[in-house]
PDB file of N, CA, C and O in Angstrom, chain B, residues numbered from 101:
ATOM      1  N   MET B 101      44.253   5.014  82.247  1.00  0.00           N
ATOM      2  CA  MET B 101      42.858   5.243  82.323  1.00  0.00           C
ATOM      3  C   MET B 101      42.531   6.597  82.461  1.00  0.00           C
ATOM      4  O   MET B 101      43.312   7.351  83.041  1.00  0.00           O
ATOM      5  N   SER B 102      41.427   7.013  81.980  1.00  0.00           N
ATOM      6  CA  SER B 102      41.080   8.573  81.966  1.00  0.00           C
ATOM      7  C   SER B 102      39.669   8.804  82.177  1.00  0.00           C
ATOM      8  O   SER B 102      38.870   7.868  82.152  1.00  0.00           O
ATOM      9  N   GLU B 103      39.323   9.989  82.382  1.00  0.00           N
ATOM     10  CA  GLU B 103      38.002  10.436  82.698  1.00  0.00           C
ATOM     11  C   GLU B 103      37.536  11.488  81.800  1.00  0.00           C
ATOM     12  O   GLU B 103      38.345  12.360  81.484  1.00  0.00           O
ATOM     13  N   ILE B 104      36.299  11.529  81.327  1.00  0.00           N
ATOM     14  CA  ILE B 104      35.720  12.471  80.430  1.00  0.00           C
ATOM     15  C   ILE B 104      34.476  12.908  80.975  1.00  0.00           C
ATOM     16  O   ILE B 104      33.815  12.193  81.728  1.00  0.00           O
ATOM     17  N   GLU B 105      34.103  14.150  80.595  1.00  0.00           N
ATOM     18  CA  GLU B 105      32.816  14.686  81.000  1.00  0.00           C
ATOM     19  C   GLU B 105      31.952  15.013  79.596  1.00  0.00           C
ATOM     20  O   GLU B 105      32.423  15.654  78.656  1.00  0.00           O
ATOM     21  N   ILE B 106      30.721  14.502  79.632  1.00  0.00           N
ATOM     22  CA  ILE B 106      29.951  14.580  78.556  1.00  0.00           C
ATOM     23  C   ILE B 106      28.805  15.490  78.895  1.00  0.00           C
ATOM     24  O   ILE B 106      28.069  15.197  79.837  1.00  0.00           O
ATOM     25  N   PHE B 107      28.608  16.585  78.178  1.00  0.00           N
ATOM     26  CA  PHE B 107      27.620  17.590  78.337  1.00  0.00           C
ATOM     27  C   PHE B 107      26.446  17.104  77.453  1.00  0.00           C
ATOM     28  O   PHE B 107      26.533  17.207  76.229  1.00  0.00           O
ATOM     29  N   LEU B 108      25.413  16.608  78.013  1.00  0.00           N
ATOM     30  CA  LEU B 108      24.280  16.015  77.207  1.00  0.00           C
ATOM     31  C   LEU B 108      23.573  17.066  76.433  1.00  0.00           C
ATOM     32  O   LEU B 108      23.020  16.756  75.378  1.00  0.00           O
ATOM     33  N   LYS B 109      23.546  18.392  76.912  1.00  0.00           N
ATOM     34  CA  LYS B 109      22.894  19.341  76.134  1.00  0.00           C
ATOM     35  C   LYS B 109      23.571  19.634  74.793  1.00  0.00           C
ATOM     36  O   LYS B 109      22.955  19.948  73.775  1.00  0.00           O
ATOM     37  N   ARG B 110      24.867  19.503  74.889  1.00  0.00           N
ATOM     38  CA  ARG B 110      25.768  19.706  73.600  1.00  0.00           C
ATOM     39  C   ARG B 110      25.589  18.563  72.608  1.00  0.00           C
ATOM     40  O   ARG B 110      25.456  18.714  71.393  1.00  0.00           O
ATOM     41  N   GLU B 111      25.602  17.355  73.286  1.00  0.00           N
ATOM     42  CA  GLU B 111      25.715  16.110  72.382  1.00  0.00           C
ATOM     43  C   GLU B 111      24.340  15.717  71.871  1.00  0.00           C
ATOM     44  O   GLU B 111      24.225  15.183  70.768  1.00  0.00           O
ATOM     45  N   ILE B 112      23.342  15.960  72.615  1.00  0.00           N
ATOM     46  CA  ILE B 112      21.906  15.465  72.318  1.00  0.00           C
ATOM     47  C   ILE B 112      20.974  16.569  72.062  1.00  0.00           C
ATOM     48  O   ILE B 112      20.224  16.555  71.086  1.00  0.00           O
ATOM     49  N   GLY B 113      21.006  17.608  72.992  1.00  0.00           N
ATOM     50  CA  GLY B 113      20.097  18.656  73.022  1.00  0.00           C
ATOM     51  C   GLY B 113      19.350  18.722  74.374  1.00  0.00           C
ATOM     52  O   GLY B 113      19.579  17.879  75.242  1.00  0.00           O
ATOM     53  N   THR B 114      18.504  19.669  74.546  1.00  0.00           N
ATOM     54  CA  THR B 114      17.785  19.869  75.842  1.00  0.00           C
ATOM     55  C   THR B 114      16.631  18.949  76.051  1.00  0.00           C
ATOM     56  O   THR B 114      16.114  18.863  77.165  1.00  0.00           O
ATOM     57  N   ASP B 115      16.169  18.207  74.956  1.00  0.00           N
ATOM     58  CA  ASP B 115      15.173  17.281  75.152  1.00  0.00           C
ATOM     59  C   ASP B 115      15.729  15.911  74.875  1.00  0.00           C
ATOM     60  O   ASP B 115      16.143  15.527  73.781  1.00  0.00           O
ATOM     61  N   LEU B 116      15.688  15.174  76.065  1.00  0.00           N
ATOM     62  CA  LEU B 116      16.283  13.714  76.054  1.00  0.00           C
ATOM     63  C   LEU B 116      15.041  12.779  75.847  1.00  0.00           C
ATOM     64  O   LEU B 116      14.401  12.347  76.805  1.00  0.00           O
ATOM     65  N   GLY B 117      14.738  12.492  74.547  1.00  0.00           N
ATOM     66  CA  GLY B 117      13.583  11.700  74.371  1.00  0.00           C
ATOM     67  C   GLY B 117      13.783  10.300  73.711  1.00  0.00           C
ATOM     68  O   GLY B 117      12.996   9.367  73.865  1.00  0.00           O
ATOM     69  N   SER B 118      14.873  10.255  72.991  1.00  0.00           N
ATOM     70  CA  SER B 118      15.124   9.258  71.932  1.00  0.00           C
ATOM     71  C   SER B 118      16.115   8.098  72.662  1.00  0.00           C
ATOM     72  O   SER B 118      17.262   8.374  73.012  1.00  0.00           O
ATOM     73  N   ARG B 119      15.648   7.065  72.801  1.00  0.00           N
ATOM     74  CA  ARG B 119      16.473   5.924  73.304  1.00  0.00           C
ATOM     75  C   ARG B 119      17.675   5.691  72.441  1.00  0.00           C
ATOM     76  O   ARG B 119      18.758   5.383  72.938  1.00  0.00           O
ATOM     77  N   GLN B 120      17.489   5.837  71.118  1.00  0.00           N
ATOM     78  CA  GLN B 120      18.575   5.631  70.192  1.00  0.00           C
ATOM     79  C   GLN B 120      19.756   6.613  70.426  1.00  0.00           C
ATOM     80  O   GLN B 120      20.919   6.252  70.247  1.00  0.00           O
ATOM     81  N   LYS B 121      19.457   7.742  70.791  1.00  0.00           N
ATOM     82  CA  LYS B 121      20.617   8.724  70.991  1.00  0.00           C
ATOM     83  C   LYS B 121      21.472   8.363  72.095  1.00  0.00           C
ATOM     84  O   LYS B 121      22.682   8.556  71.979  1.00  0.00           O
ATOM     85  N   ILE B 122      20.980   7.843  73.195  1.00  0.00           N
ATOM     86  CA  ILE B 122      21.797   7.543  74.403  1.00  0.00           C
ATOM     87  C   ILE B 122      22.607   6.103  74.034  1.00  0.00           C
ATOM     88  O   ILE B 122      23.726   5.808  74.452  1.00  0.00           O
ATOM     89  N   GLU B 123      21.887   5.409  73.281  1.00  0.00           N
ATOM     90  CA  GLU B 123      22.577   4.028  72.839  1.00  0.00           C
ATOM     91  C   GLU B 123      23.772   4.449  72.122  1.00  0.00           C
ATOM     92  O   GLU B 123      24.873   4.042  72.493  1.00  0.00           O
ATOM     93  N   THR B 124      23.634   5.311  71.026  1.00  0.00           N
ATOM     94  CA  THR B 124      24.652   5.816  70.119  1.00  0.00           C
ATOM     95  C   THR B 124      25.764   6.471  71.086  1.00  0.00           C
ATOM     96  O   THR B 124      26.947   6.183  70.905  1.00  0.00           O
ATOM     97  N   LEU B 125      25.435   7.219  71.958  1.00  0.00           N
ATOM     98  CA  LEU B 125      26.372   7.956  72.752  1.00  0.00           C
ATOM     99  C   LEU B 125      27.237   6.981  73.481  1.00  0.00           C
ATOM    100  O   LEU B 125      28.463   7.053  73.391  1.00  0.00           O
ATOM    101  N   PHE B 126      26.624   6.050  74.217  1.00  0.00           N
ATOM    102  CA  PHE B 126      27.388   5.042  75.047  1.00  0.00           C
ATOM    103  C   PHE B 126      28.272   4.239  74.133  1.00  0.00           C
ATOM    104  O   PHE B 126      29.412   3.967  74.511  1.00  0.00           O
ATOM    105  N   LYS B 127      27.844   3.845  72.982  1.00  0.00           N
ATOM    106  CA  LYS B 127      28.575   3.006  72.019  1.00  0.00           C
ATOM    107  C   LYS B 127      29.816   3.672  71.561  1.00  0.00           C
ATOM    108  O   LYS B 127      30.801   2.996  71.262  1.00  0.00           O
ATOM    109  N   ASN B 128      29.818   5.046  71.486  1.00  0.00           N
ATOM    110  CA  ASN B 128      30.892   5.811  70.975  1.00  0.00           C
ATOM    111  C   ASN B 128      31.900   6.338  72.060  1.00  0.00           C
ATOM    112  O   ASN B 128      32.768   7.159  71.765  1.00  0.00           O
ATOM    113  N   ILE B 129      31.765   5.883  73.195  1.00  0.00           N
ATOM    114  CA  ILE B 129      32.680   6.260  74.217  1.00  0.00           C
ATOM    115  C   ILE B 129      33.798   5.343  74.139  1.00  0.00           C
ATOM    116  O   ILE B 129      33.566   4.134  74.108  1.00  0.00           O
ATOM    117  N   ASP B 130      35.062   5.810  74.101  1.00  0.00           N
ATOM    118  CA  ASP B 130      36.259   5.125  73.929  1.00  0.00           C
ATOM    119  C   ASP B 130      36.434   4.108  75.128  1.00  0.00           C
ATOM    120  O   ASP B 130      36.279   4.516  76.280  1.00  0.00           O
ATOM    121  N   ARG B 131      36.722   2.927  74.898  1.00  0.00           N
ATOM    122  CA  ARG B 131      36.802   1.849  75.892  1.00  0.00           C
ATOM    123  C   ARG B 131      38.004   1.991  76.814  1.00  0.00           C
ATOM    124  O   ARG B 131      38.087   1.227  77.775  1.00  0.00           O
ATOM    125  N   ASP B 132      38.971   2.938  76.590  1.00  0.00           N
ATOM    126  CA  ASP B 132      40.024   3.114  77.346  1.00  0.00           C
ATOM    127  C   ASP B 132      39.710   4.128  78.508  1.00  0.00           C
ATOM    128  O   ASP B 132      40.522   4.406  79.390  1.00  0.00           O
ATOM    129  N   ILE B 133      38.536   4.611  78.418  1.00  0.00           N
ATOM    130  CA  ILE B 133      37.992   5.594  79.484  1.00  0.00           C
ATOM    131  C   ILE B 133      37.545   4.808  80.721  1.00  0.00           C
ATOM    132  O   ILE B 133      36.893   3.771  80.598  1.00  0.00           O
ATOM    133  N   SER B 134      37.914   5.327  81.968  1.00  0.00           N
ATOM    134  CA  SER B 134      37.517   4.573  83.116  1.00  0.00           C
ATOM    135  C   SER B 134      36.457   5.239  83.825  1.00  0.00           C
ATOM    136  O   SER B 134      35.816   4.592  84.654  1.00  0.00           O
ATOM    137  N   LYS B 135      36.172   6.523  83.594  1.00  0.00           N
ATOM    138  CA  LYS B 135      35.036   7.229  84.220  1.00  0.00           C
ATOM    139  C   LYS B 135      34.285   8.201  83.313  1.00  0.00           C
ATOM    140  O   LYS B 135      34.965   8.963  82.626  1.00  0.00           O
ATOM    141  N   VAL B 136      33.094   8.250  83.245  1.00  0.00           N
ATOM    142  CA  VAL B 136      32.384   9.238  82.410  1.00  0.00           C
ATOM    143  C   VAL B 136      31.404  10.057  83.351  1.00  0.00           C
ATOM    144  O   VAL B 136      30.621   9.517  84.133  1.00  0.00           O
ATOM    145  N   ILE B 137      31.539  11.402  83.184  1.00  0.00           N
ATOM    146  CA  ILE B 137      30.575  12.290  84.015  1.00  0.00           C
ATOM    147  C   ILE B 137      29.644  12.662  83.089  1.00  0.00           C
ATOM    148  O   ILE B 137      29.998  13.352  82.132  1.00  0.00           O
ATOM    149  N   MET B 138      28.365  12.270  83.237  1.00  0.00           N
ATOM    150  CA  MET B 138      27.296  12.743  82.338  1.00  0.00           C
ATOM    151  C   MET B 138      26.660  14.043  83.041  1.00  0.00           C
ATOM    152  O   MET B 138      26.017  13.940  84.086  1.00  0.00           O
ATOM    153  N   ASN B 139      26.866  15.196  82.438  1.00  0.00           N
ATOM    154  CA  ASN B 139      26.423  16.557  82.827  1.00  0.00           C
ATOM    155  C   ASN B 139      25.052  16.884  82.161  1.00  0.00           C
ATOM    156  O   ASN B 139      24.840  16.968  80.951  1.00  0.00           O
ATOM    157  N   PHE B 140      24.113  17.062  83.233  1.00  0.00           N
ATOM    158  CA  PHE B 140      22.726  17.177  82.840  1.00  0.00           C
ATOM    159  C   PHE B 140      22.446  18.707  82.801  1.00  0.00           C
ATOM    160  O   PHE B 140      21.278  19.062  82.641  1.00  0.00           O
ATOM    161  N   GLU B 141      23.251  19.474  82.910  1.00  0.00           N
ATOM    162  CA  GLU B 141      23.045  21.042  82.933  1.00  0.00           C
ATOM    163  C   GLU B 141      22.306  21.330  81.705  1.00  0.00           C
ATOM    164  O   GLU B 141      22.659  20.938  80.593  1.00  0.00           O
ATOM    165  N   GLY B 142      21.170  22.095  81.972  1.00  0.00           N
ATOM    166  CA  GLY B 142      20.500  22.662  80.682  1.00  0.00           C
ATOM    167  C   GLY B 142      19.493  21.815  80.153  1.00  0.00           C
ATOM    168  O   GLY B 142      18.810  22.259  79.230  1.00  0.00           O
ATOM    169  N   ILE B 143      19.277  20.617  80.602  1.00  0.00           N
ATOM    170  CA  ILE B 143      18.351  19.647  80.207  1.00  0.00           C
ATOM    171  C   ILE B 143      16.944  19.944  80.687  1.00  0.00           C
ATOM    172  O   ILE B 143      16.691  19.998  81.891  1.00  0.00           O
ATOM    173  N   GLU B 144      15.968  20.151  79.685  1.00  0.00           N
ATOM    174  CA  GLU B 144      14.720  20.589  80.088  1.00  0.00           C
ATOM    175  C   GLU B 144      13.769  19.492  80.221  1.00  0.00           C
ATOM    176  O   GLU B 144      12.769  19.664  80.919  1.00  0.00           O
ATOM    177  N   PHE B 145      14.005  18.207  79.532  1.00  0.00           N
ATOM    178  CA  PHE B 145      13.035  17.197  79.542  1.00  0.00           C
ATOM    179  C   PHE B 145      13.821  15.749  79.269  1.00  0.00           C
ATOM    180  O   PHE B 145      14.719  15.614  78.438  1.00  0.00           O
ATOM    181  N   MET B 146      13.379  14.849  80.007  1.00  0.00           N
ATOM    182  CA  MET B 146      13.919  13.505  79.686  1.00  0.00           C
ATOM    183  C   MET B 146      12.708  12.549  79.748  1.00  0.00           C
ATOM    184  O   MET B 146      11.937  12.489  80.705  1.00  0.00           O
ATOM    185  N   GLY B 147      12.630  11.862  78.702  1.00  0.00           N
ATOM    186  CA  GLY B 147      11.526  10.912  78.525  1.00  0.00           C
ATOM    187  C   GLY B 147      11.855   9.491  79.228  1.00  0.00           C
ATOM    188  O   GLY B 147      13.000   9.095  79.445  1.00  0.00           O
ATOM    189  N   ARG B 148      10.781   8.852  79.518  1.00  0.00           N
ATOM    190  CA  ARG B 148      10.859   7.515  80.222  1.00  0.00           C
ATOM    191  C   ARG B 148      11.673   6.551  79.360  1.00  0.00           C
ATOM    192  O   ARG B 148      12.432   5.790  79.960  1.00  0.00           O
ATOM    193  N   SER B 149      11.617   6.494  78.187  1.00  0.00           N
ATOM    194  CA  SER B 149      12.304   5.529  77.316  1.00  0.00           C
ATOM    195  C   SER B 149      13.759   5.737  77.396  1.00  0.00           C
ATOM    196  O   SER B 149      14.556   4.805  77.495  1.00  0.00           O
ATOM    197  N   PHE B 150      14.132   7.148  77.344  1.00  0.00           N
ATOM    198  CA  PHE B 150      15.458   7.586  77.393  1.00  0.00           C
ATOM    199  C   PHE B 150      15.998   7.265  78.769  1.00  0.00           C
ATOM    200  O   PHE B 150      17.123   6.777  78.887  1.00  0.00           O
ATOM    201  N   ALA B 151      15.283   7.506  79.741  1.00  0.00           N
ATOM    202  CA  ALA B 151      15.817   7.082  81.142  1.00  0.00           C
ATOM    203  C   ALA B 151      16.108   5.636  81.343  1.00  0.00           C
ATOM    204  O   ALA B 151      17.111   5.219  81.921  1.00  0.00           O
ATOM    205  N   GLN B 152      15.108   4.853  80.797  1.00  0.00           N
ATOM    206  CA  GLN B 152      15.296   3.403  80.857  1.00  0.00           C
ATOM    207  C   GLN B 152      16.597   3.023  80.200  1.00  0.00           C
ATOM    208  O   GLN B 152      17.465   2.413  80.823  1.00  0.00           O
ATOM    209  N   GLU B 153      16.725   3.370  78.994  1.00  0.00           N
ATOM    210  CA  GLU B 153      17.906   3.018  78.167  1.00  0.00           C
ATOM    211  C   GLU B 153      19.124   3.449  78.880  1.00  0.00           C
ATOM    212  O   GLU B 153      20.085   2.685  78.964  1.00  0.00           O
ATOM    213  N   TYR B 154      19.140   4.754  79.451  1.00  0.00           N
ATOM    214  CA  TYR B 154      20.273   5.374  80.046  1.00  0.00           C
ATOM    215  C   TYR B 154      20.865   4.397  81.221  1.00  0.00           C
ATOM    216  O   TYR B 154      22.036   4.032  81.325  1.00  0.00           O
ATOM    217  N   LEU B 155      19.808   4.077  82.047  1.00  0.00           N
ATOM    218  CA  LEU B 155      20.189   3.186  83.142  1.00  0.00           C
ATOM    219  C   LEU B 155      20.544   1.806  82.789  1.00  0.00           C
ATOM    220  O   LEU B 155      21.365   1.204  83.481  1.00  0.00           O
ATOM    221  N   ASN B 156      20.010   1.271  81.800  1.00  0.00           N
ATOM    222  CA  ASN B 156      20.496   0.006  81.291  1.00  0.00           C
ATOM    223  C   ASN B 156      22.012  -0.023  80.787  1.00  0.00           C
ATOM    224  O   ASN B 156      22.846  -0.877  81.089  1.00  0.00           O
ATOM    225  N   ARG B 157      22.190   1.034  79.998  1.00  0.00           N
ATOM    226  CA  ARG B 157      23.570   1.245  79.490  1.00  0.00           C
ATOM    227  C   ARG B 157      24.602   1.564  80.596  1.00  0.00           C
ATOM    228  O   ARG B 157      25.759   1.145  80.571  1.00  0.00           O
ATOM    229  N   LYS B 158      24.094   2.323  81.544  1.00  0.00           N
ATOM    230  CA  LYS B 158      24.996   2.594  82.567  1.00  0.00           C
ATOM    231  C   LYS B 158      25.364   1.224  83.438  1.00  0.00           C
ATOM    232  O   LYS B 158      26.499   0.947  83.827  1.00  0.00           O
ATOM    233  N   HIS B 159      24.339   0.537  83.631  1.00  0.00           N
ATOM    234  CA  HIS B 159      24.529  -0.741  84.493  1.00  0.00           C
ATOM    235  C   HIS B 159      25.558  -1.654  83.736  1.00  0.00           C
ATOM    236  O   HIS B 159      26.420  -2.218  84.411  1.00  0.00           O
ATOM    237  N   PHE B 160      25.525  -1.819  82.494  1.00  0.00           N
ATOM    238  CA  PHE B 160      26.334  -2.669  81.768  1.00  0.00           C
ATOM    239  C   PHE B 160      27.690  -2.125  81.154  1.00  0.00           C
ATOM    240  O   PHE B 160      28.493  -2.807  80.517  1.00  0.00           O
ATOM    241  N   ALA B 161      27.807  -0.773  81.457  1.00  0.00           N
ATOM    242  CA  ALA B 161      29.059  -0.104  80.875  1.00  0.00           C
ATOM    243  C   ALA B 161      30.387  -0.673  81.517  1.00  0.00           C
ATOM    244  O   ALA B 161      30.458  -1.072  82.680  1.00  0.00           O
ATOM    245  N   SER B 162      31.339  -0.661  80.690  1.00  0.00           N
ATOM    246  CA  SER B 162      32.707  -1.128  81.316  1.00  0.00           C
ATOM    247  C   SER B 162      33.454  -0.084  81.930  1.00  0.00           C
ATOM    248  O   SER B 162      34.649  -0.198  82.200  1.00  0.00           O
ATOM    249  N   PHE B 163      32.712   1.020  82.174  1.00  0.00           N
ATOM    250  CA  PHE B 163      33.435   2.266  82.789  1.00  0.00           C
ATOM    251  C   PHE B 163      32.357   2.805  83.911  1.00  0.00           C
ATOM    252  O   PHE B 163      31.159   2.536  83.834  1.00  0.00           O
ATOM    253  N   GLU B 164      32.894   3.546  84.890  1.00  0.00           N
ATOM    254  CA  GLU B 164      32.032   4.135  85.905  1.00  0.00           C
ATOM    255  C   GLU B 164      31.333   5.293  85.312  1.00  0.00           C
ATOM    256  O   GLU B 164      31.982   6.149  84.710  1.00  0.00           O
ATOM    257  N   VAL B 165      30.065   5.375  85.440  1.00  0.00           N
ATOM    258  CA  VAL B 165      29.234   6.510  85.020  1.00  0.00           C
ATOM    259  C   VAL B 165      28.786   7.263  86.247  1.00  0.00           C
ATOM    260  O   VAL B 165      28.359   6.658  87.230  1.00  0.00           O
ATOM    261  N   VAL B 166      28.877   8.541  86.204  1.00  0.00           N
ATOM    262  CA  VAL B 166      28.275   9.321  87.484  1.00  0.00           C
ATOM    263  C   VAL B 166      27.461  10.611  86.822  1.00  0.00           C
ATOM    264  O   VAL B 166      27.764  11.087  85.728  1.00  0.00           O
ATOM    265  N   GLU B 167      26.531  11.032  87.545  1.00  0.00           N
ATOM    266  CA  GLU B 167      25.702  12.055  86.962  1.00  0.00           C
ATOM    267  C   GLU B 167      26.106  13.350  87.693  1.00  0.00           C
ATOM    268  O   GLU B 167      26.647  13.294  88.797  1.00  0.00           O
ATOM    269  N   LYS B 168      25.844  14.505  87.079  1.00  0.00           N
ATOM    270  CA  LYS B 168      26.113  15.892  87.566  1.00  0.00           C
ATOM    271  C   LYS B 168      25.105  16.820  87.089  1.00  0.00           C
ATOM    272  O   LYS B 168      24.615  16.663  85.970  1.00  0.00           O
ATOM    273  N   ASN B 169      24.750  17.792  87.862  1.00  0.00           N
ATOM    274  CA  ASN B 169      23.785  18.846  87.532  1.00  0.00           C
ATOM    275  C   ASN B 169      22.381  18.205  87.145  1.00  0.00           C
ATOM    276  O   ASN B 169      21.770  18.650  86.174  1.00  0.00           O
ATOM    277  N   MET B 170      21.939  17.297  87.804  1.00  0.00           N
ATOM    278  CA  MET B 170      20.672  16.800  87.393  1.00  0.00           C
ATOM    279  C   MET B 170      19.512  17.552  88.111  1.00  0.00           C
ATOM    280  O   MET B 170      19.554  17.784  89.319  1.00  0.00           O
ATOM    281  N   SER B 171      18.554  17.894  87.371  1.00  0.00           N
ATOM    282  CA  SER B 171      17.346  18.614  87.914  1.00  0.00           C
ATOM    283  C   SER B 171      16.588  17.738  88.957  1.00  0.00           C
ATOM    284  O   SER B 171      16.972  16.586  89.161  1.00  0.00           O
ATOM    285  N   GLU B 172      15.633  18.205  89.549  1.00  0.00           N
ATOM    286  CA  GLU B 172      14.848  17.389  90.503  1.00  0.00           C
ATOM    287  C   GLU B 172      13.918  16.449  89.657  1.00  0.00           C
ATOM    288  O   GLU B 172      13.664  15.305  90.036  1.00  0.00           O
ATOM    289  N   ASP B 173      13.427  16.975  88.510  1.00  0.00           N
ATOM    290  CA  ASP B 173      12.673  16.171  87.644  1.00  0.00           C
ATOM    291  C   ASP B 173      13.280  14.975  86.969  1.00  0.00           C
ATOM    292  O   ASP B 173      12.646  13.946  86.734  1.00  0.00           O
ATOM    293  N   ILE B 174      14.524  15.162  86.676  1.00  0.00           N
ATOM    294  CA  ILE B 174      15.367  14.130  86.129  1.00  0.00           C
ATOM    295  C   ILE B 174      15.556  12.994  87.260  1.00  0.00           C
ATOM    296  O   ILE B 174      15.329  11.806  87.032  1.00  0.00           O
ATOM    297  N   GLU B 175      15.959  13.447  88.394  1.00  0.00           N
ATOM    298  CA  GLU B 175      16.204  12.660  89.631  1.00  0.00           C
ATOM    299  C   GLU B 175      15.004  11.744  89.858  1.00  0.00           C
ATOM    300  O   GLU B 175      15.151  10.544  90.091  1.00  0.00           O
ATOM    301  N   LYS B 176      13.814  12.341  89.786  1.00  0.00           N
ATOM    302  CA  LYS B 176      12.510  11.658  90.054  1.00  0.00           C
ATOM    303  C   LYS B 176      12.239  10.590  89.014  1.00  0.00           C
ATOM    304  O   LYS B 176      11.776   9.497  89.340  1.00  0.00           O
ATOM    305  N   MET B 177      12.555  10.935  87.652  1.00  0.00           N
ATOM    306  CA  MET B 177      12.349  10.007  86.581  1.00  0.00           C
ATOM    307  C   MET B 177      13.266   8.711  86.849  1.00  0.00           C
ATOM    308  O   MET B 177      12.777   7.582  86.815  1.00  0.00           O
ATOM    309  N   PHE B 178      14.487   8.922  87.090  1.00  0.00           N
ATOM    310  CA  PHE B 178      15.404   7.766  87.392  1.00  0.00           C
ATOM    311  C   PHE B 178      14.894   6.985  88.597  1.00  0.00           C
ATOM    312  O   PHE B 178      14.974   5.757  88.606  1.00  0.00           O
ATOM    313  N   GLU B 179      14.339   7.712  89.678  1.00  0.00           N
ATOM    314  CA  GLU B 179      13.795   6.938  90.755  1.00  0.00           C
ATOM    315  C   GLU B 179      12.665   6.013  90.398  1.00  0.00           C
ATOM    316  O   GLU B 179      12.600   4.871  90.855  1.00  0.00           O
ATOM    317  N   ILE B 180      11.726   6.551  89.527  1.00  0.00           N
ATOM    318  CA  ILE B 180      10.573   5.863  88.983  1.00  0.00           C
ATOM    319  C   ILE B 180      11.079   4.695  88.247  1.00  0.00           C
ATOM    320  O   ILE B 180      10.557   3.598  88.444  1.00  0.00           O
ATOM    321  N   ILE B 181      11.978   4.823  87.477  1.00  0.00           N
ATOM    322  CA  ILE B 181      12.460   3.634  86.617  1.00  0.00           C
ATOM    323  C   ILE B 181      13.015   2.538  87.545  1.00  0.00           C
ATOM    324  O   ILE B 181      12.678   1.359  87.442  1.00  0.00           O
ATOM    325  N   LEU B 182      13.874   2.996  88.444  1.00  0.00           N
ATOM    326  CA  LEU B 182      14.517   2.006  89.272  1.00  0.00           C
ATOM    327  C   LEU B 182      13.475   1.412  90.160  1.00  0.00           C
ATOM    328  O   LEU B 182      13.633   0.203  90.332  1.00  0.00           O
ATOM    329  N   LYS B 183      12.502   1.919  90.739  1.00  0.00           N
ATOM    330  CA  LYS B 183      11.412   1.353  91.523  1.00  0.00           C
ATOM    331  C   LYS B 183      10.567   0.378  90.624  1.00  0.00           C
ATOM    332  O   LYS B 183      10.212  -0.707  91.087  1.00  0.00           O
ATOM    333  N   LEU B 184      10.253   0.740  89.391  1.00  0.00           N
ATOM    334  CA  LEU B 184       9.663  -0.097  88.453  1.00  0.00           C
ATOM    335  C   LEU B 184      10.442  -1.454  88.213  1.00  0.00           C
ATOM    336  O   LEU B 184       9.852  -2.516  88.018  1.00  0.00           O
ATOM    337  N   ASN B 185      11.786  -1.331  88.242  1.00  0.00           N
ATOM    338  CA  ASN B 185      12.626  -2.344  88.034  1.00  0.00           C
ATOM    339  C   ASN B 185      13.058  -3.032  89.317  1.00  0.00           C
ATOM    340  O   ASN B 185      13.877  -3.946  89.226  1.00  0.00           O
ATOM    341  N   ASN B 186      12.610  -2.697  90.433  1.00  0.00           N
ATOM    342  CA  ASN B 186      12.934  -3.187  91.798  1.00  0.00           C
ATOM    343  C   ASN B 186      14.366  -3.044  91.973  1.00  0.00           C
ATOM    344  O   ASN B 186      14.977  -3.983  92.483  1.00  0.00           O
ATOM    345  N   LYS B 187      14.990  -1.986  91.616  1.00  0.00           N
ATOM    346  CA  LYS B 187      16.383  -1.783  91.757  1.00  0.00           C
ATOM    347  C   LYS B 187      16.710  -0.745  92.690  1.00  0.00           C
ATOM    348  O   LYS B 187      17.871  -0.359  92.829  1.00  0.00           O
ATOM    349  N   LEU B 188      15.646  -0.225  93.402  1.00  0.00           N
ATOM    350  CA  LEU B 188      16.038   0.934  94.343  1.00  0.00           C
ATOM    351  C   LEU B 188      15.936   0.373  95.704  1.00  0.00           C
ATOM    352  O   LEU B 188      16.194   1.076  96.682  1.00  0.00           O
TER     353      LEU B 188
END
């Protein structure tokens, strides 16, 4: 089992708006991976649909997903989504 770090800025860009991009990213993670560190360094914007899809993918992933370098705005967006889904 192994661990990888994904730099979202490098893989997707500084604007996380497309639900499809996070869906594709999660689908392409090798299933032998046990832990994925999602590095949010340099991310300027994250849309609600991206955040919703990210949290759904994280919840059903066969590996542990942890976040790193999240801005306050990104943390707040995740909190809003979790509250709306009664998961906080």
